PQR file of N, CA, C, O and H, with PARSE charges and radii, in Angstrom:
ATOM      1  N   MET A   1     -52.189 285.364  54.375 -0.4000 1.5000
ATOM      2  CA  MET A   1     -53.137 285.101  53.307 -0.0000 2.0000
ATOM      3  C   MET A   1     -54.460 285.767  53.652  0.5500 1.7000
ATOM      4  O   MET A   1     -54.990 285.591  54.749 -0.5500 1.4000
ATOM      5  N   ILE A   2     -54.976 286.518  52.722 -0.4000 1.5000
ATOM      6  CA  ILE A   2     -56.245 287.210  52.919 -0.0000 2.0000
ATOM      7  C   ILE A   2     -57.320 286.458  52.145  0.5500 1.7000
ATOM      8  O   ILE A   2     -57.198 286.243  50.939 -0.5500 1.4000
ATOM      9  H   ILE A   2     -54.545 286.661  51.830  0.4000 1.0000
ATOM     10  N   LEU A   3     -58.373 286.062  52.855 -0.4000 1.5000
ATOM     11  CA  LEU A   3     -59.481 285.334  52.235 -0.0000 2.0000
ATOM     12  C   LEU A   3     -60.620 286.308  51.970  0.5500 1.7000
ATOM     13  O   LEU A   3     -61.262 286.801  52.897 -0.5500 1.4000
ATOM     14  H   LEU A   3     -58.471 286.237  53.835  0.4000 1.0000
ATOM     15  N   GLN A   4     -60.855 286.571  50.715 -0.4000 1.5000
ATOM     16  CA  GLN A   4     -61.933 287.483  50.341 -0.0000 2.0000
ATOM     17  C   GLN A   4     -63.284 286.782  50.473  0.5500 1.7000
ATOM     18  O   GLN A   4     -63.342 285.553  50.521 -0.5500 1.4000
ATOM     19  H   GLN A   4     -60.334 286.170  49.962  0.4000 1.0000
ATOM     20  N   ILE A   5     -64.332 287.528  50.529 -0.4000 1.5000
ATOM     21  CA  ILE A   5     -65.680 286.957  50.652 -0.0000 2.0000
ATOM     22  C   ILE A   5     -66.104 286.237  49.362  0.5500 1.7000
ATOM     23  O   ILE A   5     -66.957 285.350  49.406 -0.5500 1.4000
ATOM     24  H   ILE A   5     -64.285 288.526  50.490  0.4000 1.0000
ATOM     25  N   GLU A   6     -65.529 286.602  48.236 -0.4000 1.5000
ATOM     26  CA  GLU A   6     -65.899 285.984  46.957 -0.0000 2.0000
ATOM     27  C   GLU A   6     -65.262 284.610  46.769  0.5500 1.7000
ATOM     28  O   GLU A   6     -65.773 283.807  45.989 -0.5500 1.4000
ATOM     29  H   GLU A   6     -64.836 287.323  48.199  0.4000 1.0000
ATOM     30  N   THR A   7     -64.175 284.322  47.452 -0.4000 1.5000
ATOM     31  CA  THR A   7     -63.443 283.075  47.243 -0.0000 2.0000
ATOM     32  C   THR A   7     -64.289 281.834  47.539  0.5500 1.7000
ATOM     33  O   THR A   7     -64.341 280.944  46.690 -0.5500 1.4000
ATOM     34  H   THR A   7     -63.759 284.974  48.086  0.4000 1.0000
ATOM     35  N   PRO A   8     -64.952 281.722  48.692 -0.5600 1.5000
ATOM     36  CA  PRO A   8     -65.784 280.533  48.914  0.2800 2.0000
ATOM     37  C   PRO A   8     -66.927 280.396  47.912  0.5500 1.7000
ATOM     38  O   PRO A   8     -67.292 279.283  47.532 -0.5500 1.4000
ATOM     39  N   ALA A   9     -67.485 281.514  47.488 -0.4000 1.5000
ATOM     40  CA  ALA A   9     -68.577 281.464  46.514 -0.0000 2.0000
ATOM     41  C   ALA A   9     -68.089 280.909  45.182  0.5500 1.7000
ATOM     42  O   ALA A   9     -68.792 280.122  44.548 -0.5500 1.4000
ATOM     43  H   ALA A   9     -67.188 282.417  47.797  0.4000 1.0000
ATOM     44  N   LEU A  10     -66.915 281.301  44.757 -0.4000 1.5000
ATOM     45  CA  LEU A  10     -66.355 280.781  43.499 -0.0000 2.0000
ATOM     46  C   LEU A  10     -65.987 279.312  43.628  0.5500 1.7000
ATOM     47  O   LEU A  10     -66.226 278.533  42.706 -0.5500 1.4000
ATOM     48  H   LEU A  10     -66.344 281.940  45.272  0.4000 1.0000
ATOM     49  N   LEU A  11     -65.409 278.926  44.753 -0.4000 1.5000
ATOM     50  CA  LEU A  11     -65.032 277.530  44.951 -0.0000 2.0000
ATOM     51  C   LEU A  11     -66.248 276.618  45.027  0.5500 1.7000
ATOM     52  O   LEU A  11     -66.201 275.490  44.535 -0.5500 1.4000
ATOM     53  H   LEU A  11     -65.215 279.559  45.502  0.4000 1.0000
ATOM     54  N   PHE A  12     -67.322 277.078  45.627 -0.4000 1.5000
ATOM     55  CA  PHE A  12     -68.529 276.273  45.728 -0.0000 2.0000
ATOM     56  C   PHE A  12     -69.105 275.965  44.347  0.5500 1.7000
ATOM     57  O   PHE A  12     -69.497 274.831  44.071 -0.5500 1.4000
ATOM     58  H   PHE A  12     -67.360 277.994  46.026  0.4000 1.0000
ATOM     59  N   GLY A  13     -69.155 276.969  43.492 -0.4000 1.5000
ATOM     60  CA  GLY A  13     -69.649 276.762  42.127 -0.0000 2.0000
ATOM     61  C   GLY A  13     -68.749 275.845  41.321  0.5500 1.7000
ATOM     62  O   GLY A  13     -69.234 275.007  40.562 -0.5500 1.4000
ATOM     63  H   GLY A  13     -68.837 277.890  43.716  0.4000 1.0000
ATOM     64  N   ALA A  14     -67.454 275.996  41.478 -0.4000 1.5000
ATOM     65  CA  ALA A  14     -66.503 275.168  40.737 -0.0000 2.0000
ATOM     66  C   ALA A  14     -66.588 273.713  41.186  0.5500 1.7000
ATOM     67  O   ALA A  14     -66.465 272.803  40.367 -0.5500 1.4000
ATOM     68  H   ALA A  14     -67.060 276.677  42.095  0.4000 1.0000
ATOM     69  N   THR A  15     -66.794 273.491  42.467 -0.4000 1.5000
ATOM     70  CA  THR A  15     -66.883 272.125  42.986 -0.0000 2.0000
ATOM     71  C   THR A  15     -68.063 271.379  42.389  0.5500 1.7000
ATOM     72  O   THR A  15     -67.934 270.215  42.010 -0.5500 1.4000
ATOM     73  H   THR A  15     -66.894 274.230  43.133  0.4000 1.0000
ATOM     74  N   SER A  16     -69.200 272.031  42.303 -0.4000 1.5000
ATOM     75  CA  SER A  16     -70.368 271.355  41.737 -0.0000 2.0000
ATOM     76  C   SER A  16     -70.176 271.059  40.248  0.5500 1.7000
ATOM     77  O   SER A  16     -70.639 270.027  39.762 -0.5500 1.4000
ATOM     78  H   SER A  16     -69.305 272.977  42.611  0.4000 1.0000
ATOM     79  N   LEU A  17     -69.509 271.940  39.529 -0.4000 1.5000
ATOM     80  CA  LEU A  17     -69.248 271.687  38.110 -0.0000 2.0000
ATOM     81  C   LEU A  17     -68.272 270.530  37.911  0.5500 1.7000
ATOM     82  O   LEU A  17     -68.436 269.734  36.987 -0.5500 1.4000
ATOM     83  H   LEU A  17     -69.134 272.778  39.924  0.4000 1.0000
ATOM     84  N   ILE A  18     -67.262 270.433  38.767 -0.4000 1.5000
ATOM     85  CA  ILE A  18     -66.308 269.326  38.673 -0.0000 2.0000
ATOM     86  C   ILE A  18     -67.001 268.001  38.960  0.5500 1.7000
ATOM     87  O   ILE A  18     -66.774 267.018  38.256 -0.5500 1.4000
ATOM     88  H   ILE A  18     -67.129 271.080  39.517  0.4000 1.0000
ATOM     89  N   LEU A  19     -67.844 267.967  39.986 -0.4000 1.5000
ATOM     90  CA  LEU A  19     -68.577 266.743  40.308 -0.0000 2.0000
ATOM     91  C   LEU A  19     -69.522 266.357  39.176  0.5500 1.7000
ATOM     92  O   LEU A  19     -69.680 265.172  38.883 -0.5500 1.4000
ATOM     93  H   LEU A  19     -68.029 268.766  40.558  0.4000 1.0000
ATOM     94  N   LEU A  20     -70.142 267.325  38.546 -0.4000 1.5000
ATOM     95  CA  LEU A  20     -71.031 267.057  37.416 -0.0000 2.0000
ATOM     96  C   LEU A  20     -70.255 266.462  36.245  0.5500 1.7000
ATOM     97  O   LEU A  20     -70.739 265.544  35.584 -0.5500 1.4000
ATOM     98  H   LEU A  20     -70.014 268.288  38.783  0.4000 1.0000
ATOM     99  N   ALA A  21     -69.068 266.973  35.986 -0.4000 1.5000
ATOM    100  CA  ALA A  21     -68.243 266.457  34.889 -0.0000 2.0000
ATOM    101  C   ALA A  21     -67.841 265.006  35.146  0.5500 1.7000
ATOM    102  O   ALA A  21     -67.901 264.174  34.240 -0.5500 1.4000
ATOM    103  H   ALA A  21     -68.675 267.720  36.523  0.4000 1.0000
ATOM    104  N   TYR A  22     -67.432 264.700  36.379 -0.4000 1.5000
ATOM    105  CA  TYR A  22     -67.044 263.324  36.684 -0.0000 2.0000
ATOM    106  C   TYR A  22     -68.242 262.383  36.647  0.5500 1.7000
ATOM    107  O   TYR A  22     -68.099 261.222  36.263 -0.5500 1.4000
ATOM    108  H   TYR A  22     -67.383 265.375  37.115  0.4000 1.0000
ATOM    109  N   THR A  23     -69.416 262.861  37.039 -0.4000 1.5000
ATOM    110  CA  THR A  23     -70.621 262.033  36.969 -0.0000 2.0000
ATOM    111  C   THR A  23     -70.940 261.683  35.524  0.5500 1.7000
ATOM    112  O   THR A  23     -71.245 260.531  35.219 -0.5500 1.4000
ATOM    113  H   THR A  23     -69.532 263.803  37.351  0.4000 1.0000
ATOM    114  N   ASN A  24     -70.873 262.660  34.638 -0.4000 1.5000
ATOM    115  CA  ASN A  24     -71.139 262.407  33.218 -0.0000 2.0000
ATOM    116  C   ASN A  24     -70.123 261.433  32.635  0.5500 1.7000
ATOM    117  O   ASN A  24     -70.479 260.568  31.836 -0.5500 1.4000
ATOM    118  H   ASN A  24     -70.625 263.596  34.886  0.4000 1.0000
ATOM    119  N   ARG A  25     -68.862 261.570  33.032 -0.4000 1.5000
ATOM    120  CA  ARG A  25     -67.830 260.662  32.529 -0.0000 2.0000
ATOM    121  C   ARG A  25     -68.091 259.236  33.009  0.5500 1.7000
ATOM    122  O   ARG A  25     -67.963 258.288  32.233 -0.5500 1.4000
ATOM    123  H   ARG A  25     -68.573 262.273  33.682  0.4000 1.0000
ATOM    124  N   PHE A  26     -68.456 259.078  34.284 -0.4000 1.5000
ATOM    125  CA  PHE A  26     -68.749 257.757  34.825 -0.0000 2.0000
ATOM    126  C   PHE A  26     -69.942 257.128  34.114  0.5500 1.7000
ATOM    127  O   PHE A  26     -69.907 255.942  33.787 -0.5500 1.4000
ATOM    128  H   PHE A  26     -68.559 259.848  34.914  0.4000 1.0000
ATOM    129  N   LEU A  27     -70.992 257.903  33.869 -0.4000 1.5000
ATOM    130  CA  LEU A  27     -72.176 257.366  33.201 -0.0000 2.0000
ATOM    131  C   LEU A  27     -71.861 256.942  31.770  0.5500 1.7000
ATOM    132  O   LEU A  27     -72.397 255.945  31.287 -0.5500 1.4000
ATOM    133  H   LEU A  27     -71.020 258.867  34.134  0.4000 1.0000
ATOM    134  N   THR A  28     -71.005 257.684  31.096 -0.4000 1.5000
ATOM    135  CA  THR A  28     -70.616 257.320  29.732 -0.0000 2.0000
ATOM    136  C   THR A  28     -69.828 256.015  29.715  0.5500 1.7000
ATOM    137  O   THR A  28     -70.080 255.145  28.882 -0.5500 1.4000
ATOM    138  H   THR A  28     -70.570 258.494  31.489  0.4000 1.0000
ATOM    139  N   ILE A  29     -68.879 255.881  30.629 -0.4000 1.5000
ATOM    140  CA  ILE A  29     -68.090 254.651  30.694 -0.0000 2.0000
ATOM    141  C   ILE A  29     -68.978 253.467  31.066  0.5500 1.7000
ATOM    142  O   ILE A  29     -68.815 252.378  30.515 -0.5500 1.4000
ATOM    143  H   ILE A  29     -68.675 256.588  31.306  0.4000 1.0000
ATOM    144  N   ALA A  30     -69.916 253.666  31.995 -0.4000 1.5000
ATOM    145  CA  ALA A  30     -70.822 252.588  32.396 -0.0000 2.0000
ATOM    146  C   ALA A  30     -71.692 252.145  31.224  0.5500 1.7000
ATOM    147  O   ALA A  30     -71.955 250.952  31.071 -0.5500 1.4000
ATOM    148  H   ALA A  30     -70.048 254.550  32.442  0.4000 1.0000
ATOM    149  N   THR A  31     -72.141 253.080  30.400 -0.4000 1.5000
ATOM    150  CA  THR A  31     -72.947 252.744  29.231 -0.0000 2.0000
ATOM    151  C   THR A  31     -72.144 251.921  28.231  0.5500 1.7000
ATOM    152  O   THR A  31     -72.661 250.967  27.650 -0.5500 1.4000
ATOM    153  H   THR A  31     -71.928 254.049  30.524  0.4000 1.0000
ATOM    154  N   ILE A  32     -70.895 252.286  28.033 -0.4000 1.5000
ATOM    155  CA  ILE A  32     -70.036 251.535  27.109 -0.0000 2.0000
ATOM    156  C   ILE A  32     -69.806 250.116  27.619  0.5500 1.7000
ATOM    157  O   ILE A  32     -69.862 249.161  26.844 -0.5500 1.4000
ATOM    158  H   ILE A  32     -70.475 253.061  28.504  0.4000 1.0000
ATOM    159  N   VAL A  33     -69.547 249.972  28.919 -0.4000 1.5000
ATOM    160  CA  VAL A  33     -69.306 248.644  29.495 -0.0000 2.0000
ATOM    161  C   VAL A  33     -70.558 247.787  29.392  0.5500 1.7000
ATOM    162  O   VAL A  33     -70.470 246.604  29.064 -0.5500 1.4000
ATOM    163  H   VAL A  33     -69.501 250.748  29.548  0.4000 1.0000
ATOM    164  N   ARG A  34     -71.722 248.365  29.667 -0.4000 1.5000
ATOM    165  CA  ARG A  34     -72.966 247.599  29.551 -0.0000 2.0000
ATOM    166  C   ARG A  34     -73.205 247.143  28.115  0.5500 1.7000
ATOM    167  O   ARG A  34     -73.650 246.018  27.883 -0.5500 1.4000
ATOM    168  H   ARG A  34     -71.793 249.326  29.933  0.4000 1.0000
ATOM    169  N   GLY A  35     -72.909 248.018  27.150 -0.4000 1.5000
ATOM    170  CA  GLY A  35     -73.067 247.644  25.747 -0.0000 2.0000
ATOM    171  C   GLY A  35     -72.129 246.517  25.346  0.5500 1.7000
ATOM    172  O   GLY A  35     -72.524 245.605  24.620 -0.5500 1.4000
ATOM    173  H   GLY A  35     -72.548 248.931  27.338  0.4000 1.0000
ATOM    174  N   LEU A  36     -70.886 246.576  25.817 -0.4000 1.5000
ATOM    175  CA  LEU A  36     -69.943 245.500  25.518 -0.0000 2.0000
ATOM    176  C   LEU A  36     -70.376 244.189  26.164  0.5500 1.7000
ATOM    177  O   LEU A  36     -70.256 243.123  25.562 -0.5500 1.4000
ATOM    178  H   LEU A  36     -70.565 247.317  26.407  0.4000 1.0000
ATOM    179  N   LYS A  37     -70.874 244.274  27.379 -0.4000 1.5000
ATOM    180  CA  LYS A  37     -71.331 243.069  28.067 -0.0000 2.0000
ATOM    181  C   LYS A  37     -72.505 242.435  27.324  0.5500 1.7000
ATOM    182  O   LYS A  37     -72.565 241.215  27.176 -0.5500 1.4000
ATOM    183  H   LYS A  37     -70.972 245.141  27.869  0.4000 1.0000
ATOM    184  N   LYS A  38     -73.437 243.266  26.860 -0.4000 1.5000
ATOM    185  CA  LYS A  38     -74.584 242.759  26.098 -0.0000 2.0000
ATOM    186  C   LYS A  38     -74.124 242.125  24.790  0.5500 1.7000
ATOM    187  O   LYS A  38     -74.643 241.085  24.384 -0.5500 1.4000
ATOM    188  H   LYS A  38     -73.388 244.258  26.981  0.4000 1.0000
ATOM    189  N   HIS A  39     -73.159 242.743  24.136 -0.4000 1.5000
ATOM    190  CA  HIS A  39     -72.632 242.222  22.876 -0.0000 2.0000
ATOM    191  C   HIS A  39     -71.953 240.868  23.089  0.5500 1.7000
ATOM    192  O   HIS A  39     -72.132 239.952  22.287 -0.5500 1.4000
ATOM    193  H   HIS A  39     -72.737 243.588  24.465  0.4000 1.0000
ATOM    194  N   ILE A  40     -71.180 240.739  24.160 -0.4000 1.5000
ATOM    195  CA  ILE A  40     -70.486 239.477  24.439 -0.0000 2.0000
ATOM    196  C   ILE A  40     -71.486 238.380  24.765  0.5500 1.7000
ATOM    197  O   ILE A  40     -71.338 237.246  24.309 -0.5500 1.4000
ATOM    198  H   ILE A  40     -71.034 241.483  24.812  0.4000 1.0000
ATOM    199  N   ARG A  41     -72.504 238.709  25.550 -0.4000 1.5000
ATOM    200  CA  ARG A  41     -73.517 237.699  25.871 -0.0000 2.0000
ATOM    201  C   ARG A  41     -74.295 237.278  24.631  0.5500 1.7000
ATOM    202  O   ARG A  41     -74.680 236.116  24.503 -0.5500 1.4000
ATOM    203  H   ARG A  41     -72.625 239.630  25.920  0.4000 1.0000
ATOM    204  N   LYS A  42     -74.529 238.216  23.718 -0.4000 1.5000
ATOM    205  CA  LYS A  42     -75.269 237.908  22.501 -0.0000 2.0000
ATOM    206  C   LYS A  42     -74.456 236.995  21.587  0.5500 1.7000
ATOM    207  O   LYS A  42     -75.006 236.058  21.008 -0.5500 1.4000
ATOM    208  H   LYS A  42     -74.217 239.160  23.822  0.4000 1.0000
ATOM    209  N   SER A  43     -73.174 237.252  21.451 -0.4000 1.5000
ATOM    210  CA  SER A  43     -72.343 236.447  20.556 -0.0000 2.0000
ATOM    211  C   SER A  43     -71.856 235.163  21.222  0.5500 1.7000
ATOM    212  O   SER A  43     -71.492 234.214  20.528 -0.5500 1.4000
ATOM    213  H   SER A  43     -72.728 238.014  21.921  0.4000 1.0000
ATOM    214  N   LYS A  44     -71.841 235.117  22.557 -0.4000 1.5000
ATOM    215  CA  LYS A  44     -71.442 233.954  23.354 -0.0000 2.0000
ATOM    216  C   LYS A  44     -70.015 233.503  23.105  0.5500 1.7000
ATOM    217  O   LYS A  44     -69.631 232.414  23.531 -0.5500 1.4000
ATOM    218  H   LYS A  44     -72.136 235.888  23.121  0.4000 1.0000
ATOM    219  N   THR A  45     -69.245 234.294  22.443 -0.4000 1.5000
ATOM    220  CA  THR A  45     -67.828 233.993  22.273 -0.0000 2.0000
ATOM    221  C   THR A  45     -67.038 235.273  22.450  0.5500 1.7000
ATOM    222  O   THR A  45     -67.507 236.370  22.147 -0.5500 1.4000
ATOM    223  H   THR A  45     -69.558 235.179  22.096  0.4000 1.0000
ATOM    224  N   ILE A  46     -65.846 235.104  22.941 -0.4000 1.5000
ATOM    225  CA  ILE A  46     -64.937 236.237  23.069 -0.0000 2.0000
ATOM    226  C   ILE A  46     -63.752 235.950  22.167  0.5500 1.7000
ATOM    227  O   ILE A  46     -63.079 234.929  22.310 -0.5500 1.4000
ATOM    228  H   ILE A  46     -65.465 234.213  23.187  0.4000 1.0000
ATOM    229  N   ARG A  47     -63.509 236.839  21.259 -0.4000 1.5000
ATOM    230  CA  ARG A  47     -62.392 236.668  20.340 -0.0000 2.0000
ATOM    231  C   ARG A  47     -61.474 237.875  20.467  0.5500 1.7000
ATOM    232  O   ARG A  47     -61.917 239.023  20.474 -0.5500 1.4000
ATOM    233  H   ARG A  47     -64.055 237.669  21.143  0.4000 1.0000
ATOM    234  N   PHE A  48     -60.221 237.588  20.564 -0.4000 1.5000
ATOM    235  CA  PHE A  48     -59.228 238.641  20.610 -0.0000 2.0000
ATOM    236  C   PHE A  48     -58.365 238.537  19.364  0.5500 1.7000
ATOM    237  O   PHE A  48     -57.894 237.457  19.006 -0.5500 1.4000
ATOM    238  H   PHE A  48     -59.861 236.655  20.559  0.4000 1.0000
ATOM    239  N   TYR A  49     -58.168 239.651  18.721 -0.4000 1.5000
ATOM    240  CA  TYR A  49     -57.347 239.682  17.527 -0.0000 2.0000
ATOM    241  C   TYR A  49     -56.080 240.477  17.847  0.5500 1.7000
ATOM    242  O   TYR A  49     -56.144 241.636  18.258 -0.5500 1.4000
ATOM    243  H   TYR A  49     -58.551 240.529  19.011  0.4000 1.0000
ATOM    244  N   TRP A  50     -54.960 239.847  17.654 -0.4000 1.5000
ATOM    245  CA  TRP A  50     -53.678 240.475  17.945 -0.0000 2.0000
ATOM    246  C   TRP A  50     -52.962 240.750  16.642  0.5500 1.7000
ATOM    247  O   TRP A  50     -52.903 239.896  15.758 -0.5500 1.4000
ATOM    248  H   TRP A  50     -54.908 238.906  17.320  0.4000 1.0000
ATOM    249  N   LYS A  51     -52.427 241.929  16.531 -0.4000 1.5000
ATOM    250  CA  LYS A  51     -51.608 242.257  15.368 -0.0000 2.0000
ATOM    251  C   LYS A  51     -50.140 242.058  15.751  0.5500 1.7000
ATOM    252  O   LYS A  51     -49.669 242.580  16.761 -0.5500 1.4000
ATOM    253  H   LYS A  51     -52.475 242.623  17.249  0.4000 1.0000
ATOM    254  N   SER A  52     -49.449 241.312  14.943 -0.4000 1.5000
ATOM    255  CA  SER A  52     -48.024 241.138  15.229 -0.0000 2.0000
ATOM    256  C   SER A  52     -47.256 242.254  14.554  0.5500 1.7000
ATOM    257  O   SER A  52     -47.583 242.671  13.443 -0.5500 1.4000
ATOM    258  H   SER A  52     -49.832 240.888  14.122  0.4000 1.0000
ATOM    259  N   LYS A  53     -46.242 242.726  15.233 -0.4000 1.5000
ATOM    260  CA  LYS A  53     -45.445 243.832  14.695 -0.0000 2.0000
ATOM    261  C   LYS A  53     -44.222 243.327  13.922  0.5500 1.7000
ATOM    262  O   LYS A  53     -43.395 244.128  13.485 -0.5500 1.4000
ATOM    263  H   LYS A  53     -45.976 242.387  16.135  0.4000 1.0000
ATOM    264  N   THR A  54     -44.106 242.032  13.754 -0.4000 1.5000
ATOM    265  CA  THR A  54     -42.939 241.520  13.029 -0.0000 2.0000
ATOM    266  C   THR A  54     -43.209 241.361  11.577  0.5500 1.7000
ATOM    267  O   THR A  54     -42.328 240.939  10.827 -0.5500 1.4000
ATOM    268  H   THR A  54     -44.778 241.382  14.109  0.4000 1.0000
TER
END
């Protein structure tokens, strides 16, 4: 296997972009969870609605 000089440079850039994507995804999910938690505390009740398939 021949390792060119450009290979580490490309991998370094790709790694930072992948980490940035996962950070954005985590922040989005955390925002949704916080909003749901605030909504549940505001309503003080948890209701689940189930649809029956029969």
